[in-house]
LOVEXMI-750559 format. One record per residue (C-alpha): residue in one letter; x, z, y; residue number from 1. Coordinates in Angstrom, 2 decimals. Last residue first. Layout:
// residues N
residu/xx/zz/yy/num
a/X/Z/Y/NUM .
...
This chain:
// residues 85
residu/xx/zz/yy/num
s/-6.00/-11.47/11.81/85 .
k/-8.13/-13.59/9.32/84 .
k/-6.10/-15.00/6.54/83 .
y/-6.04/-18.90/6.19/82 .
i/-2.50/-19.76/6.87/81 .
i/-1.04/-16.63/5.03/80 .
y/-3.26/-16.93/2.08/79 .
c/-2.86/-20.66/1.91/78 .
v/1.06/-20.19/1.75/77 .
l/0.21/-17.47/-1.00/76 .
l/-1.86/-19.96/-3.14/75 .
c/0.83/-22.49/-2.81/74 .
i/3.33/-19.83/-4.02/73 .
n/0.77/-19.30/-7.01/72 .
v/0.87/-22.80/-7.92/71 .
l/4.62/-23.04/-7.70/70 .
v/5.12/-19.91/-9.69/69 .
a/2.74/-21.24/-12.33/68 .
f/4.78/-24.51/-12.67/67 .
a/7.93/-22.36/-13.11/66 .
n/5.95/-20.27/-15.63/65 .
s/5.18/-23.35/-17.83/64 .
v/8.56/-24.98/-17.44/63 .
i/10.64/-22.08/-18.24/62 .
i/8.70/-20.61/-21.20/61 .
p/8.17/-24.05/-22.77/60 .
l/12.14/-24.70/-22.20/59 .
e/13.17/-21.69/-24.15/58 .
e/17.13/-21.21/-23.48/57 .
k/16.50/-17.30/-24.05/56 .
m/18.37/-16.55/-20.74/55 .
f/16.62/-19.41/-18.89/54 .
g/13.22/-18.32/-20.21/53 .
y/13.87/-14.78/-19.29/52 .
g/14.72/-15.92/-15.55/51 .
v/11.48/-17.90/-15.64/50 .
w/9.45/-14.93/-17.04/49 .
l/11.04/-12.85/-14.24/48 .
s/9.66/-15.39/-11.72/47 .
l/6.13/-15.03/-13.18/46 .
g/6.28/-11.33/-12.90/45 .
s/7.33/-11.69/-9.07/44 .
i/4.69/-14.49/-8.52/43 .
l/2.09/-12.27/-10.13/42 .
v/3.01/-9.09/-8.11/41 .
l/3.09/-10.79/-4.86/40 .
l/-0.39/-12.48/-5.83/39 .
m/-2.00/-9.25/-6.86/38 .
v/-0.61/-7.65/-3.76/37 .
l/-2.08/-10.34/-1.38/36 .
s/-5.51/-9.79/-3.09/35 .
i/-7.78/-12.91/-2.77/34 .
d/-11.60/-12.39/-1.82/33 .
d/-11.07/-12.90/1.95/32 .
v/-8.98/-15.96/1.24/31 .
n/-11.27/-18.59/2.86/30 .
k/-10.26/-22.08/4.03/29 .
e/-13.32/-23.18/1.99/28 .
r/-11.74/-26.47/0.36/27 .
i/-8.27/-25.26/0.08/26 .
v/-9.36/-21.69/-1.30/25 .
k/-11.57/-23.28/-3.97/24 .
i/-8.65/-25.71/-5.07/23 .
l/-6.36/-22.77/-5.31/22 .
q/-8.84/-20.69/-7.26/21 .
p/-9.50/-23.62/-9.66/20 .
i/-5.59/-24.20/-9.87/19 .
m/-5.06/-20.43/-11.04/18 .
s/-5.54/-21.03/-14.80/17 .
v/-3.30/-24.14/-14.85/16 .
s/-0.35/-22.26/-15.69/15 .
t/-1.81/-20.11/-18.27/14 .
l/-3.48/-23.01/-20.34/13 .
i/-0.20/-25.09/-19.98/12 .
g/2.05/-22.35/-21.12/11 .
a/-0.20/-21.52/-24.09/10 .
i/-0.14/-25.18/-25.10/9 .
i/3.57/-25.39/-24.62/8 .
g/4.22/-22.11/-26.63/7 .
l/1.96/-23.26/-29.58/6 .
i/3.76/-26.60/-29.62/5 .
n/7.10/-24.87/-29.62/4 .
e/5.92/-22.67/-32.41/3 .
n/5.09/-25.64/-34.60/2 .
m/1.58/-25.18/-36.07/1 .
């Protein structure tokens, strides 16, 4: 298997992994089971992967991690909106 195809498939699977959680949060408007620290660490790590992808000029790394950053930022916004004071 071509290594770029493998990277793209891996990137797609990891990038979409948080979409079910995002959908659940949006439907239920409840973020009680979401860890803010986990979200912040995950967004930071994914952002570093995007930077690494640019340094290595690896499109699969850039695209998949940039998409994952966006999904997790959406989850962070939901966390801020729906978190009970």
